[in-house]
KOLVEXMAR-780523 format. One record per atom (N, C-alpha, C): x, y, z; atom name; residue number from 1; residue in three letters. Coordinates in nm, 2 decimals. Layout:
> c1_c2_c3_atome_num_residu
> X_Y_Z_CA_NUM_ALA
...
//
This chain:
> c1_c2_c3_atome_num_residu
> -6.93_2.21_6.77_N_1_UNK
> -6.91_2.09_6.70_CA_1_UNK
> -6.80_2.11_6.59_C_1_UNK
> -6.81_2.23_6.52_N_2_UNK
> -6.71_2.26_6.42_CA_2_UNK
> -6.57_2.27_6.48_C_2_UNK
> -6.55_2.33_6.59_N_3_UNK
> -6.42_2.33_6.66_CA_3_UNK
> -6.37_2.20_6.70_C_3_UNK
> -6.46_2.11_6.74_N_4_UNK
> -6.42_1.97_6.77_CA_4_UNK
> -6.37_1.90_6.65_C_4_UNK
> -6.43_1.91_6.54_N_5_UNK
> -6.39_1.85_6.41_CA_5_UNK
> -6.25_1.91_6.37_C_5_UNK
> -6.24_2.04_6.38_N_6_UNK
> -6.11_2.10_6.34_CA_6_UNK
> -6.00_2.06_6.43_C_6_UNK
> -6.02_2.05_6.56_N_7_UNK
> -5.92_2.00_6.65_CA_7_UNK
> -5.88_1.86_6.62_C_7_UNK
> -5.98_1.77_6.60_N_8_UNK
> -5.95_1.63_6.57_CA_8_UNK
> -5.87_1.62_6.44_C_8_UNK
> -5.90_1.70_6.34_N_9_UNK
> -5.83_1.70_6.21_CA_9_UNK
> -5.69_1.75_6.23_C_9_UNK
> -5.67_1.85_6.31_N_10_UNK
> -5.53_1.90_6.34_CA_10_UNK
> -5.45_1.79_6.41_C_10_UNK
> -5.51_1.73_6.51_N_11_UNK
> -5.43_1.62_6.58_CA_11_UNK
> -5.40_1.51_6.49_C_11_UNK
> -5.49_1.47_6.41_N_12_UNK
> -5.47_1.36_6.31_CA_12_UNK
> -5.36_1.39_6.21_C_12_UNK
> -5.36_1.52_6.17_N_13_UNK
> -5.25_1.56_6.08_CA_13_UNK
> -5.12_1.56_6.14_C_13_UNK
> -5.11_1.60_6.27_N_14_UNK
> -4.98_1.60_6.34_CA_14_UNK
> -4.93_1.45_6.36_C_14_UNK
> -5.02_1.36_6.39_N_15_UNK
> -4.99_1.22_6.41_CA_15_UNK
> -4.93_1.17_6.28_C_15_UNK
> -5.00_1.19_6.17_N_16_UNK
> -4.95_1.14_6.05_CA_16_UNK
> -4.82_1.19_6.01_C_16_UNK
> -4.79_1.32_6.03_N_17_UNK
> -4.67_1.38_5.99_CA_17_UNK
> -4.55_1.32_6.08_C_17_UNK
> -4.58_1.31_6.21_N_18_UNK
> -4.47_1.26_6.30_CA_18_UNK
> -4.45_1.11_6.26_C_18_UNK
> -4.55_1.03_6.23_N_19_UNK
> -4.53_0.89_6.19_CA_19_UNK
> -4.44_0.89_6.06_C_19_UNK
> -4.47_0.97_5.97_N_20_UNK
> -4.39_0.98_5.84_CA_20_UNK
> -4.25_1.00_5.87_C_20_UNK
> -4.21_1.10_5.96_N_21_UNK
> -4.07_1.13_5.98_CA_21_UNK
> -4.00_1.02_6.06_C_21_UNK
> -4.07_0.96_6.15_N_22_UNK
> -4.01_0.85_6.23_CA_22_UNK
> -3.99_0.73_6.15_C_22_UNK
> -4.07_0.70_6.05_N_23_UNK
> -4.05_0.58_5.97_CA_23_UNK
> -3.94_0.60_5.87_C_23_UNK
> -3.88_0.71_5.85_N_24_UNK
> -3.77_0.73_5.76_CA_24_UNK
> -3.64_0.76_5.84_C_24_UNK
> -3.63_0.70_5.95_N_25_UNK
> -3.51_0.73_6.04_CA_25_UNK
> -3.39_0.66_5.99_C_25_UNK
> -3.28_0.68_6.06_N_26_UNK
> -3.15_0.63_6.02_CA_26_UNK
> -3.14_0.47_6.03_C_26_UNK
> -3.22_0.41_6.11_N_27_UNK
> -3.22_0.26_6.12_CA_27_UNK
> -3.26_0.20_5.99_C_27_UNK
> -3.35_0.25_5.93_N_28_UNK
> -3.40_0.20_5.80_CA_28_UNK
> -3.29_0.21_5.69_C_28_UNK
> -3.22_0.32_5.69_N_29_UNK
> -3.11_0.34_5.59_CA_29_UNK
> -3.00_0.24_5.62_C_29_UNK
> -2.96_0.22_5.74_N_30_UNK
> -2.86_0.12_5.77_CA_30_UNK
> -2.89_-0.02_5.74_C_30_UNK
> -3.02_-0.06_5.75_N_31_UNK
> -3.06_-0.19_5.72_CA_31_UNK
> -3.06_-0.22_5.58_C_31_UNK
> -3.05_-0.12_5.49_N_32_UNK
> -3.05_-0.14_5.35_CA_32_UNK
> -2.91_-0.14_5.29_C_32_UNK
> -2.81_-0.14_5.38_N_33_UNK
> -2.67_-0.13_5.33_CA_33_UNK
> -2.62_-0.28_5.30_C_33_UNK
> -2.55_-0.29_5.19_N_34_UNK
> -2.50_-0.42_5.15_CA_34_UNK
> -2.35_-0.42_5.15_C_34_UNK
> -2.30_-0.54_5.18_N_35_UNK
> -2.15_-0.56_5.19_CA_35_UNK
> -2.10_-0.67_5.11_C_35_UNK
> -1.97_-0.67_5.08_N_36_UNK
> -1.90_-0.77_5.00_CA_36_UNK
> -1.79_-0.82_5.09_C_36_UNK
> -1.78_-0.95_5.11_N_37_UNK
> -1.67_-1.01_5.19_CA_37_UNK
> -1.57_-1.08_5.09_C_37_UNK
> -1.44_-1.08_5.13_N_38_UNK
> -1.34_-1.15_5.05_CA_38_UNK
> -1.23_-1.19_5.14_C_38_UNK
> -1.15_-1.28_5.09_N_39_UNK
> -1.03_-1.33_5.16_CA_39_UNK
> -0.91_-1.30_5.07_C_39_UNK
> -0.80_-1.27_5.13_N_40_UNK
> -0.67_-1.25_5.05_CA_40_UNK
> -0.56_-1.28_5.15_C_40_UNK
> -0.44_-1.31_5.09_N_41_UNK
> -0.33_-1.34_5.18_CA_41_UNK
> -0.21_-1.39_5.10_C_41_UNK
> -0.11_-1.42_5.18_N_42_UNK
> 0.01_-1.47_5.12_CA_42_UNK
> 0.06_-1.59_5.21_C_42_UNK
> 0.07_-1.71_5.15_N_43_UNK
> 0.11_-1.83_5.23_CA_43_UNK
> 0.22_-1.90_5.16_C_43_UNK
> 0.31_-1.95_5.24_N_44_UNK
> 0.42_-2.04_5.19_CA_44_UNK
> 0.42_-2.17_5.26_C_44_UNK
> 0.44_-2.28_5.19_N_45_UNK
> 0.44_-2.41_5.26_CA_45_UNK
> 0.57_-2.48_5.23_C_45_UNK
> 0.63_-2.53_5.34_N_46_UNK
> 0.76_-2.61_5.32_CA_46_UNK
> 0.73_-2.75_5.28_C_46_UNK
> 0.64_-2.82_5.35_N_47_UNK
> 0.61_-2.96_5.31_CA_47_UNK
> 0.47_-2.98_5.26_C_47_UNK
> 0.39_-2.87_5.24_N_48_UNK
> 0.25_-2.89_5.21_CA_48_UNK
> 0.23_-2.90_5.06_C_48_UNK
> 0.33_-2.87_4.98_N_49_UNK
> 0.31_-2.89_4.83_CA_49_UNK
> 0.21_-2.79_4.78_C_49_UNK
> 0.13_-2.84_4.69_N_50_UNK
> 0.03_-2.76_4.62_CA_50_UNK
> -0.08_-2.71_4.71_C_50_UNK
> -0.10_-2.77_4.83_N_51_UNK
> -0.21_-2.74_4.92_CA_51_UNK
> -0.22_-2.59_4.95_C_51_UNK
> -0.11_-2.52_4.96_N_52_UNK
> -0.12_-2.37_4.99_CA_52_UNK
> -0.18_-2.29_4.88_C_52_UNK
> -0.18_-2.34_4.76_N_53_UNK
> -0.25_-2.27_4.65_CA_53_UNK
> -0.40_-2.26_4.67_C_53_UNK
> -0.45_-2.36_4.74_N_54_UNK
> -0.60_-2.37_4.75_CA_54_UNK
> -0.64_-2.33_4.89_C_54_UNK
> -0.55_-2.29_4.98_N_55_UNK
> -0.59_-2.26_5.11_CA_55_UNK
> -0.67_-2.13_5.12_C_55_UNK
> -0.64_-2.03_5.04_N_56_UNK
> -0.72_-1.90_5.04_CA_56_UNK
> -0.85_-1.92_4.98_C_56_UNK
> -0.86_-2.01_4.88_N_57_UNK
> -0.99_-2.04_4.82_CA_57_UNK
> -1.08_-2.11_4.92_C_57_UNK
> -1.02_-2.18_5.02_N_58_UNK
> -1.10_-2.24_5.12_CA_58_UNK
> -1.18_-2.14_5.20_C_58_UNK
> -1.11_-2.02_5.22_N_59_UNK
> -1.17_-1.91_5.29_CA_59_UNK
> -1.29_-1.85_5.21_C_59_UNK
> -1.26_-1.84_5.08_N_60_UNK
> -1.36_-1.78_4.99_CA_60_UNK
> -1.48_-1.87_4.99_C_60_UNK
> -1.46_-2.00_4.98_N_61_UNK
> -1.57_-2.10_4.99_CA_61_UNK
> -1.65_-2.09_5.12_C_61_UNK
> -1.58_-2.07_5.23_N_62_UNK
> -1.65_-2.06_5.36_CA_62_UNK
> -1.73_-1.93_5.36_C_62_UNK
> -1.68_-1.82_5.31_N_63_UNK
> -1.75_-1.69_5.30_CA_63_UNK
> -1.88_-1.71_5.22_C_63_UNK
> -1.86_-1.77_5.10_N_64_UNK
> -1.98_-1.79_5.02_CA_64_UNK
> -2.08_-1.88_5.08_C_64_UNK
> -2.04_-1.97_5.16_N_65_UNK
> -2.14_-2.06_5.23_CA_65_UNK
> -2.22_-1.98_5.33_C_65_UNK
> -2.17_-1.87_5.38_N_66_UNK
> -2.24_-1.79_5.47_CA_66_UNK
> -2.33_-1.68_5.40_C_66_UNK
> -2.27_-1.61_5.31_N_67_UNK
> -2.34_-1.49_5.25_CA_67_UNK
> -2.40_-1.53_5.11_C_67_UNK
> -2.37_-1.64_5.06_N_68_UNK
> -2.43_-1.68_4.93_CA_68_UNK
> -2.37_-1.60_4.81_C_68_UNK
> -2.44_-1.51_4.76_N_69_UNK
> -2.39_-1.44_4.64_CA_69_UNK
> -2.30_-1.32_4.66_C_69_UNK
> -2.24_-1.32_4.77_N_70_UNK
> -2.13_-1.22_4.81_CA_70_UNK
> -2.19_-1.08_4.85_C_70_UNK
> -2.31_-1.04_4.80_N_71_UNK
> -2.37_-0.91_4.85_CA_71_UNK
> -2.47_-0.95_4.96_C_71_UNK
> -2.45_-0.89_5.07_N_72_UNK
> -2.53_-0.93_5.19_CA_72_UNK
> -2.54_-0.82_5.29_C_72_UNK
> -2.63_-0.84_5.38_N_73_UNK
> -2.64_-0.75_5.49_CA_73_UNK
> -2.51_-0.78_5.58_C_73_UNK
> -2.48_-0.69_5.66_N_74_UNK
> -2.36_-0.70_5.75_CA_74_UNK
> -2.37_-0.83_5.83_C_74_UNK
> -2.27_-0.92_5.82_N_75_UNK
> -2.28_-1.05_5.89_CA_75_UNK
> -2.14_-1.09_5.93_C_75_UNK
> -2.07_-1.00_6.00_N_76_UNK
> -1.93_-1.03_6.04_CA_76_UNK
> -1.92_-1.15_6.12_C_76_UNK
> -2.01_-1.17_6.22_N_77_UNK
> -1.99_-1.28_6.32_CA_77_UNK
> -2.00_-1.41_6.25_C_77_UNK
> -2.09_-1.43_6.16_N_78_UNK
> -2.10_-1.56_6.09_CA_78_UNK
> -1.99_-1.58_5.99_C_78_UNK
> -1.95_-1.48_5.92_N_79_UNK
> -1.83_-1.49_5.83_CA_79_UNK
> -1.71_-1.53_5.91_C_79_UNK
> -1.68_-1.47_6.02_N_80_UNK
> -1.57_-1.50_6.10_CA_80_UNK
> -1.58_-1.64_6.16_C_80_UNK
> -1.69_-1.68_6.20_N_81_UNK
> -1.71_-1.82_6.25_CA_81_UNK
> -1.68_-1.92_6.14_C_81_UNK
> -1.72_-1.90_6.02_N_82_UNK
> -1.69_-1.99_5.91_CA_82_UNK
> -1.54_-1.99_5.88_C_82_UNK
> -1.48_-1.88_5.88_N_83_UNK
> -1.34_-1.87_5.85_CA_83_UNK
> -1.25_-1.92_5.97_C_83_UNK
> -1.30_-1.91_6.09_N_84_UNK
> -1.23_-1.97_6.20_CA_84_UNK
> -1.23_-2.12_6.19_C_84_UNK
> -1.33_-2.18_6.13_N_85_UNK
> -1.34_-2.33_6.11_CA_85_UNK
> -1.24_-2.37_6.00_C_85_UNK
> -1.22_-2.28_5.90_N_86_UNK
> -1.13_-2.31_5.79_CA_86_UNK
> -0.99_-2.31_5.85_C_86_UNK
> -0.96_-2.20_5.93_N_87_UNK
> -0.83_-2.19_6.00_CA_87_UNK
> -0.80_-2.31_6.09_C_87_UNK
> -0.89_-2.35_6.16_N_88_UNK
> -0.87_-2.47_6.25_CA_88_UNK
> -0.84_-2.59_6.17_C_88_UNK
> -0.91_-2.61_6.06_N_89_UNK
> -0.89_-2.73_5.97_CA_89_UNK
> -0.75_-2.72_5.91_C_89_UNK
> -0.71_-2.60_5.87_N_90_UNK
> -0.57_-2.58_5.81_CA_90_UNK
> -0.46_-2.61_5.92_C_90_UNK
> -0.48_-2.56_6.04_N_91_UNK
> -0.39_-2.59_6.15_CA_91_UNK
> -0.37_-2.74_6.17_C_91_UNK
> -0.49_-2.81_6.17_N_92_UNK
> -0.48_-2.95_6.20_CA_92_UNK
> -0.41_-3.03_6.08_C_92_UNK
> -0.44_-2.98_5.96_N_93_UNK
> -0.38_-3.05_5.84_CA_93_UNK
> -0.23_-3.01_5.82_C_93_UNK
> -0.20_-2.89_5.83_N_94_UNK
> -0.07_-2.84_5.79_CA_94_UNK
> 0.02_-2.81_5.90_C_94_UNK
> -0.03_-2.78_6.02_N_95_UNK
> 0.05_-2.74_6.14_CA_95_UNK
> 0.14_-2.62_6.11_C_95_UNK
> 0.27_-2.64_6.14_N_96_UNK
> 0.36_-2.53_6.13_CA_96_UNK
> 0.43_-2.53_5.99_C_96_UNK
> 0.39_-2.62_5.90_N_97_UNK
> 0.46_-2.63_5.77_CA_97_UNK
> 0.42_-2.52_5.68_C_97_UNK
> 0.32_-2.44_5.72_N_98_UNK
> 0.27_-2.32_5.64_CA_98_UNK
> 0.29_-2.20_5.71_C_98_UNK
> 0.35_-2.10_5.65_N_99_UNK
> 0.37_-1.96_5.71_CA_99_UNK
> 0.30_-1.86_5.62_C_99_UNK
> 0.27_-1.75_5.69_N_100_UNK
> 0.21_-1.64_5.62_CA_100_UNK
> 0.08_-1.59_5.69_C_100_UNK
> 0.00_-1.51_5.62_N_101_UNK
> -0.12_-1.45_5.67_CA_101_UNK
> -0.23_-1.45_5.57_C_101_UNK
> -0.35_-1.46_5.63_N_102_UNK
> -0.47_-1.45_5.55_CA_102_UNK
> -0.56_-1.34_5.61_C_102_UNK
> -0.61_-1.25_5.53_N_103_UNK
> -0.70_-1.14_5.58_CA_103_UNK
> -0.84_-1.16_5.53_C_103_UNK
> -0.94_-1.13_5.61_N_104_UNK
> -1.08_-1.13_5.57_CA_104_UNK
> -1.12_-0.99_5.57_C_104_UNK
> -1.17_-0.94_5.45_N_105_UNK
> -1.21_-0.80_5.44_CA_105_UNK
> -1.37_-0.79_5.42_C_105_UNK
> -1.42_-0.68_5.46_N_106_UNK
> -1.55_-0.64_5.44_CA_106_UNK
> -1.55_-0.50_5.37_C_106_UNK
> -1.63_-0.49_5.27_N_107_UNK
> -1.64_-0.36_5.20_CA_107_UNK
> -1.79_-0.33_5.17_C_107_UNK
> -1.83_-0.21_5.20_N_108_UNK
> -1.96_-0.16_5.17_CA_108_UNK
> -1.98_-0.14_5.02_C_108_UNK
> -2.09_-0.19_4.97_N_109_UNK
> -2.12_-0.17_4.83_CA_109_UNK
> -2.13_-0.02_4.80_C_109_UNK
> -2.08_0.03_4.69_N_110_UNK
> -2.08_0.16_4.65_CA_110_UNK
> -1.99_0.26_4.73_C_110_UNK
> -1.90_0.20_4.81_N_111_UNK
> -1.81_0.29_4.89_CA_111_UNK
> -1.67_0.23_4.88_C_111_UNK
> -1.59_0.27_4.78_N_112_UNK
> -1.46_0.21_4.76_CA_112_UNK
> -1.36_0.23_4.88_C_112_UNK
> -1.39_0.33_4.96_N_113_UNK
> -1.30_0.36_5.08_CA_113_UNK
> -1.34_0.29_5.20_C_113_UNK
> -1.44_0.20_5.20_N_114_UNK
> -1.49_0.14_5.32_CA_114_UNK
> -1.43_0.00_5.35_C_114_UNK
> -1.33_-0.05_5.27_N_115_UNK
> -1.28_-0.18_5.30_CA_115_UNK
> -1.21_-0.19_5.43_C_115_UNK
> -1.25_-0.29_5.51_N_116_UNK
> -1.20_-0.30_5.65_CA_116_UNK
> -1.16_-0.45_5.67_C_116_UNK
> -1.05_-0.46_5.74_N_117_UNK
> -1.01_-0.60_5.77_CA_117_UNK
> -1.09_-0.64_5.90_C_117_UNK
> -1.16_-0.75_5.89_N_118_UNK
> -1.24_-0.79_6.00_CA_118_UNK
> -1.17_-0.90_6.08_C_118_UNK
> -1.08_-0.97_6.01_N_119_UNK
> -1.00_-1.08_6.08_CA_119_UNK
> -0.87_-1.11_6.01_C_119_UNK
> -0.77_-1.14_6.09_N_120_UNK
> -0.64_-1.18_6.03_CA_120_UNK
> -0.60_-1.31_6.09_C_120_UNK
> -0.56_-1.40_6.00_N_121_UNK
> -0.51_-1.54_6.05_CA_121_UNK
> -0.36_-1.55_6.02_C_121_UNK
> -0.29_-1.58_6.12_N_122_UNK
> -0.14_-1.59_6.11_CA_122_UNK
> -0.11_-1.74_6.11_C_122_UNK
> -0.03_-1.78_6.01_N_123_UNK
> 0.01_-1.92_6.00_CA_123_UNK
> 0.16_-1.93_6.04_C_123_UNK
//
């Protein structure tokens, strides 16, 4: 009987230790990473007037509508989808009267070297 209890205790200890190590895996670390999204660019308009001054801020507004307070889990697909809608609206409104580029960037919080261009829009 004593051997049976000791065997059961040993097995239970092994199960608890293996559960502890698997619950601290890499997936959990990645899910706690936060990102910052931003738009930047250079645009010139021939007939669009002051509108080009606000075009990049349209991208910023679209990004904020997706991620809220700018720090978020990785959400490239939804950020790009919102920015694609801004680009389509700009193309419909300004056509070829605007030239230049806008870039959408993603940067990992606490990692200054992680900034990545996730989309480029050419006007």
